[in-house]
C-alpha angles and dihedrals in degrees: 000000000000090000090056092052092047093049092045090053092046090048092053092048094046092043090056092045091048095050097040105036117004097048088057095047106087135181105198095318098323126102134194117256103209091175089061088050091048091053091048093049093044095049092049092061109105096213096050119097130184096043089149094057092053091044091059092045092047093046092051092047093050090046088064093063100030123104088216121094112287104267099032096097090046092055091048094049093046088055091050093053092044090054090046094051092047093050094044089066093050107033101029095132092063108044095172092056089048090049093052091047092048093047092047096046093036093054091047091049094046094049092044088055090049094050092047091050091047091050091049091052090051102255113157098238129139126214095231095048093048090047093049100040104030117012102048095044089047091052091051093049092046091051091049093052096039097080098057092042091050090050092052094047094045092048094049093047089047092052092052096049112022117201116273114249115232115226 
């Protein structure tokens, strides 16, 4: 129950930061998606359960404010958590490496979904231009902001459930 309250609070804070600050901070035409980073950092925590539930809630909430078609952010975020869950089983001893891999692949996946949906809806967008002007700058910004967000999430989760001491 406490994990649900913590994530709900984090989601509200990051949602406000995303809509007020980070969506306006651009590198070329790319922006950081701190909610994607929050989901990646949250789902990489060993003690956290129900990542999928919060992914669906987060995706639907972000879909309300996104200019993309309604379920596009949800599909992107589901892909991020799927990558995170797959990597957590393989690279669990090095969570920072897993975080960077999840953020890199998750951002690529999310933007690929966006470009495909835009092409389906008839938007005149090219793969190379979107890669050059949006996807690569977004990856860079997401990687820059992933370390402090991971530190905050790991610290908060650690404070809620301290490690058990072996006797």
